[in-house]
VOGU-3710 file (C-alpha; in Angstrom, 3 decimals, decimal comma):
1> mlagfapltc> -62,612/192,660/113,037  -60,390/192,046/110,084  -63,310/192,071/107,671  -64,754/195,119/109,315  -61,357/197,078/108,807  -60,414/195,986/105,338  -60,283/198,743/102,812  -63,258/197,185/100,856  -65,357/197,376/103,803  -64,778/200,647/104,576
11> fygcvglsgi> -65,387/202,485/101,420  -68,814/200,335/100,843  -69,726/201,252/104,239  -69,735/204,938/103,624  -71,577/204,948/100,413  -75,485/203,965/99,998  -75,269/200,685/98,315  -76,731/197,517/99,228  -73,527/195,326/98,636  -72,163/195,913/102,105
21> aelaftplvl> -75,335/193,963/103,200  -73,360/190,709/102,092  -70,828/191,187/104,685  -73,729/190,707/107,392  -75,650/188,131/105,749  -73,019/185,716/104,319  -71,467/184,621/107,739  -74,927/184,708/109,608  -76,330/182,213/107,003  -73,187/180,023/107,362
31> wllhraatge> -73,060/180,217/111,085  -76,518/178,890/111,198  -75,719/176,051/108,530  -72,770/175,378/110,531  -75,093/174,871/113,725  -77,486/172,504/111,505  -74,772/170,654/110,312  -73,644/169,869/113,841  -77,146/168,422/115,181  -79,465/171,424/115,763
41> rralwlaava> -82,477/170,850/113,431  -84,123/174,246/114,007  -80,787/175,901/112,604  -81,893/174,599/109,223  -85,112/176,439/109,143  -83,708/179,651/110,590  -80,877/179,358/108,213  -83,690/179,462/105,563  -85,368/182,389/106,618  -81,841/184,184/106,874
51> lgvaggfrpn> -81,034/183,129/103,263  -84,575/184,266/102,176  -84,357/187,580/103,474  -80,785/187,993/102,654  -82,056/187,450/98,977  -84,565/190,465/99,336  -81,241/192,752/100,104  -78,898/191,335/97,308  -80,433/188,454/95,056  -77,249/187,182/94,207
61> llpfllpawl> -76,980/185,763/97,620  -79,386/183,118/96,842  -77,604/181,350/94,259  -74,424/181,859/95,814  -75,238/180,229/99,124  -77,896/177,847/98,013  -75,623/175,028/97,295  -74,394/175,470/101,047  -77,932/175,219/102,360  -78,620/172,075/100,057
71> ltacarhllw> -75,559/170,368/101,425  -76,417/171,083/105,084  -80,030/169,710/104,047  -78,623/166,466/103,206  -77,229/165,726/106,353  -77,838/162,517/107,689  -79,018/163,435/110,967  -81,810/165,508/109,413  -85,430/163,980/108,660  -87,027/164,700/105,513
81> rdrllgaavl> -89,591/166,378/107,518  -86,890/168,997/108,361  -85,729/169,374/104,750  -89,214/169,829/103,275  -90,150/172,072/106,133  -86,897/174,050/105,428  -87,268/174,519/101,690  -90,941/175,471/102,337  -89,597/178,320/104,730  -87,172/179,265/102,001
91> attvaawfvp> -89,648/179,542/99,561  -92,029/181,583/101,327  -89,633/183,767/102,497  -88,561/184,781/98,825  -91,867/184,845/97,841  -92,533/187,331/100,555  -90,231/189,937/98,624  -90,166/188,805/94,996  -93,837/188,688/94,409  -94,362/192,434/95,301
101> tviacggwse> -91,084/193,147/93,334  -92,770/191,648/90,229  -95,780/193,429/90,901  -94,133/197,133/91,449  -92,407/196,405/88,125  -95,917/196,167/86,320  -96,034/192,355/85,943  -93,977/189,752/84,604  -93,387/190,807/81,178  -92,372/194,203/82,670
111> frtastyids> -89,887/192,348/85,194  -88,449/190,157/82,488  -87,912/193,455/80,073  -85,918/194,970/82,648  -83,964/191,505/83,485  -83,245/191,448/79,656  -81,173/194,433/79,870  -79,068/193,147/82,648  -78,691/189,783/80,685  -77,530/191,715/77,818
121> tfvqgafvls> -74,326/193,347/79,644  -73,273/189,694/80,746  -72,865/188,836/77,013  -69,840/191,613/76,987  -67,708/189,657/79,701  -69,071/186,304/79,999  -66,714/183,537/79,146  -69,452/181,028/79,034  -71,449/183,013/76,429  -68,615/184,607/74,336
131> gqlsafagng> -66,407/181,715/74,296  -63,247/184,469/74,885  -60,540/183,622/77,131  -59,794/187,300/77,458  -63,479/187,476/79,265  -62,074/184,723/81,645  -58,931/186,420/82,278  -60,321/189,636/82,800  -62,940/188,551/85,247  -60,734/186,654/87,247
141> lralsaitla> -58,077/189,510/87,250  -60,829/191,838/88,687  -62,112/189,527/91,317  -58,772/188,608/92,566  -57,976/192,195/92,875  -61,191/193,289/94,483  -60,607/189,952/96,982  -57,434/191,094/98,063  -59,176/194,517/98,987  -61,898/192,729/100,754
151> igpagvlgll> -59,746/190,292/103,053  -56,633/192,662/103,751  -52,997/191,467/103,812  -53,677/188,834/106,738  -56,150/187,259/104,682  -54,038/187,103/101,710  -51,350/185,812/103,494  -53,375/182,996/105,066  -54,405/181,790/101,745  -50,885/181,644/100,494
161> llprlrrgpr> -50,516/179,305/103,824  -53,684/176,945/103,052  -51,244/174,044/102,281  -50,339/173,837/106,274  -53,799/172,831/106,818  -53,028/169,235/105,313  -50,412/168,518/107,654  -52,906/168,250/110,686  -56,418/167,235/111,390  -58,718/169,173/109,467
171> paglwllaaa> -61,242/171,543/111,010  -64,739/171,012/111,207  -67,033/173,066/108,597  -64,247/172,950/105,811  -66,580/171,672/103,255  -69,216/174,350/104,286  -66,827/176,983/103,538  -65,618/175,590/100,242  -69,107/175,419/99,039  -69,759/179,172/100,027
181> iatpllffac> -66,421/180,007/97,933  -66,649/177,830/95,308  -70,032/178,783/93,838  -69,343/182,855/93,565  -65,864/182,244/92,312  -66,997/180,118/89,509  -69,776/182,513/88,363  -67,173/185,490/88,722  -64,388/183,812/86,471  -66,864/182,364/83,775
191> vyfhkkayal> -69,909/184,652/84,044  -69,350/188,097/85,194  -67,638/190,308/87,632  -68,135/194,145/87,521  -68,257/196,024/90,711  -65,642/195,423/93,557  -68,574/195,138/96,134  -69,478/191,668/94,543  -66,110/190,238/96,424  -68,069/191,029/99,626
201> vltapltila> -69,722/187,661/99,661  -66,452/185,980/99,886  -64,858/188,005/102,624  -66,411/186,123/105,580  -65,727/182,759/104,399  -62,070/183,333/102,782  -61,235/185,575/105,966  -62,246/182,295/108,343  -60,273/180,000/105,973  -57,146/182,270/106,016
211> llalrtlgar> -57,257/182,420/109,815  -57,313/178,745/110,181  -54,133/178,650/108,131  -52,487/181,404/109,967  -53,309/179,441/113,188  -50,924/177,003/112,352  -48,393/179,412/112,877  -49,088/179,441/116,468  -51,203/181,935/118,625  -48,817/184,736/118,855
221> alhtlaatsl> -47,871/185,008/115,409  -51,590/184,911/114,809  -52,464/187,875/117,037  -49,359/189,635/115,825  -50,165/189,292/111,875  -54,053/190,002/112,594  -52,968/193,643/114,490  -50,716/194,304/111,665  -53,521/193,644/108,936  -55,730/196,068/110,872
231> glglaawlll> -53,283/198,577/111,041  -52,171/198,153/107,393  -55,978/197,993/106,116  -56,663/201,393/107,877  -53,927/203,070/106,518  -54,521/202,229/102,936  -57,993/203,182/103,300  -56,584/206,779/105,023  -53,650/207,162/103,025  -53,611/206,044/99,517
241> paegvllqre> -54,135/208,812/96,853  -57,212/209,129/94,894  -57,785/207,536/91,576  -57,665/210,848/89,793  -53,672/210,675/89,833  -54,254/208,255/87,246  -56,843/209,472/84,904  -55,895/213,151/84,677  -53,467/213,871/81,750  -51,227/217,116/81,424
251> egrvvaheql> -53,625/219,198/80,081  -56,235/218,443/83,108  -58,611/216,346/80,902  -59,758/213,039/82,164  -58,720/209,799/80,354  -61,002/206,596/80,061  -60,145/203,843/82,249  -60,204/201,713/79,288  -57,225/203,927/77,649  -54,915/202,926/80,471
261> pagprllrhw> -52,119/200,654/80,550  -52,577/197,184/82,190  -50,782/198,170/85,546  -52,062/201,671/86,002  -55,481/200,214/85,527  -54,985/197,418/87,851  -53,498/200,085/90,447  -56,544/202,398/89,914  -58,729/199,594/90,802  -57,325/199,627/94,218
271> lmtsyaslre> -57,403/203,219/94,250  -60,784/203,866/93,469  -61,701/202,456/97,102  -59,728/205,047/98,766  -60,700/207,332/101,170  -59,256/210,028/99,117  -61,265/208,955/96,243  -64,367/208,857/97,755  -64,164/212,748/98,714  -62,977/213,505/95,012
281> rdrritvtda> -66,158/212,161/93,977  -68,162/213,986/96,625  -66,438/217,047/95,456  -66,953/215,925/91,544  -70,780/215,686/92,696  -71,270/218,976/94,400  -69,826/220,928/91,661  -71,773/219,190/89,108  -75,038/219,454/91,063  -74,256/223,033/91,185
291> aiativarhp> -73,794/223,556/87,606  -76,820/221,487/86,687  -79,092/223,616/89,261  -77,998/226,686/87,150  -79,089/224,926/83,879  -82,093/223,524/85,176  -83,340/227,150/86,635  -83,382/228,613/83,159  -84,563/225,415/81,382  -86,671/223,149/83,507
301> tvvlvvrgdq> -87,259/220,536/80,807  -83,691/219,866/80,484  -82,854/216,182/79,640  -79,491/214,970/81,327  -77,109/212,776/79,430  -74,251/210,916/80,437  -72,315/207,987/78,848  -71,951/204,625/80,559  -67,878/204,943/80,727  -68,239/208,259/82,607
311> pydartlmqr> -67,283/208,938/85,991  -70,098/210,411/87,240  -72,908/207,566/86,163  -76,352/207,741/85,250  -77,466/206,067/88,374  -76,052/209,022/90,719  -78,020/211,588/88,413  -81,095/209,583/88,524  -80,620/209,620/92,266  -80,107/213,295/92,688
321> wpqcnvwmlp> -82,303/214,452/89,995  -85,240/212,354/90,003  -87,246/215,341/88,522  -85,184/215,209/85,282  -85,185/212,665/82,517  -81,732/211,013/82,548  -80,463/209,297/79,430  -77,717/206,549/79,598  -75,771/206,320/76,484  -74,022/202,552/76,308
331> atdslppsyg> -70,212/202,584/76,021  -70,375/200,144/73,232  -72,923/200,166/70,039  -73,978/196,678/71,064  -76,058/197,704/73,958  -79,445/200,419/73,745  -79,469/203,464/75,377  -81,849/203,800/78,443  -83,327/206,482/80,494  -84,427/207,125/83,910
341> lagqlhisna> -87,672/209,166/85,239  -88,722/209,247/88,564  -86,284/206,554/89,816  -87,546/203,860/87,266  -85,298/202,819/84,345  -86,464/202,404/80,968  -84,891/200,457/77,899  -85,189/202,569/74,584  -83,639/202,809/71,337  -81,238/205,217/69,362
351> svflrvqqtm> -84,281/206,792/66,959  -86,072/207,656/70,481  -83,131/209,329/71,642  -82,446/211,372/68,382  -86,258/212,786/68,758  -85,234/213,664/72,243  -82,312/215,661/71,238  -84,353/217,178/68,265  -87,313/218,556/70,743  -85,693/218,892/74,156
361> pclwldelvg> -82,643/220,852/75,700  -79,992/218,251/76,749  -77,295/218,998/78,907  -74,342/216,301/78,326  -71,751/215,265/81,056  -68,512/214,352/79,537  -65,247/213,869/81,163  -63,429/211,843/78,698  -61,450/212,930/75,832  -61,785/212,421/72,147
371> egpeltgeiv> -64,706/210,046/71,922  -68,441/210,558/71,393  -69,875/213,193/69,524  -68,804/216,618/68,817  -70,261/218,579/71,283  -71,231/222,357/70,708  -73,374/225,092/72,496  -73,236/226,442/75,682  -70,235/225,673/77,948  -70,573/225,788/81,665
381> qgelhrlvlr> -67,271/226,264/83,211  -66,703/224,111/86,320  -64,172/221,408/87,416  -65,742/219,013/85,033  -63,600/218,695/81,666  -67,090/219,467/79,347  -70,465/220,133/80,450  -72,133/220,991/77,387  -75,949/222,183/77,202  -77,539/221,496/73,539
391> lpg> -80,621/223,207/72,497  -83,019/221,965/70,124  -82,375/223,037/66,400
//
């Protein structure tokens, strides 16, 4: 219940993204592994099926939960036959979705091309690749901020009380929780952490660990703190203001998130998941869609262009305007531009985009100030700061 009413769960339960699946699959896999570790042999095979299916929804769950599965498979009471059968079941379940995915991409080379684009984004914020301590600190801070939204006030308090668990007998299954927590935490700090939804894989194990610590205070304190956390979590989701209060300048323009000072930037990280922010984004999309529809009616071949640091992102455009060619320009020069057509993302280069501008009408969505090219042409008035149509020639 604490996980279900946390602000992060409320937000990702309302948007059409697959991250919320982690909140269901992680405790399911860990529960089956716990049963396998306590003597139920068949549970190891069921955990293999659950983990394989979970990887089909969120591929990151495979490397994050695989160490817990392997540790359980090493339990003394399990026979080698059980371990080999469990490994075969896991491999078969993963192959059932991975092989069709590669085929749908057009083969292994096309799959690797798409993966290379994802790999290139890791270089920007990966401590293990860049060696920059700022990357380590930035990833860790973003992860901790998202975790507080994922586990709520009671979860945070429980984690602060973890030293109390050393005073008595340790509950069974702590090693399983530790494996499920340590692997993603290490990856988030040293490699990559971007979307707050990544923290959902930690919600269940961290909440369980926090409740074990809170239970040392007594049943009445545990129930009181849990009920208070439920109320505070819902209140934060419903009553916090929208992120726009931090991004708006006096003249009504939108400032880039990267230009905010450290304190407001961290606060915006919290406000992004409020109900008010969700409604504000819905309103922005509605207004933008109306403006795009007006332009598409006059220029059916118009190309939609958005930079990677815009509040209205290219993924939203690709989903809502699949008939249009959507170009996403990178926020930094180190990444190539890409375009989406009919729901498929393709990696391109600057010269191709230059030819597109010279031959096709381009509609630029720009909500930031003082960055990017100087846009000229027909301005569509609306609630966006700038929505500019550039005609070829």
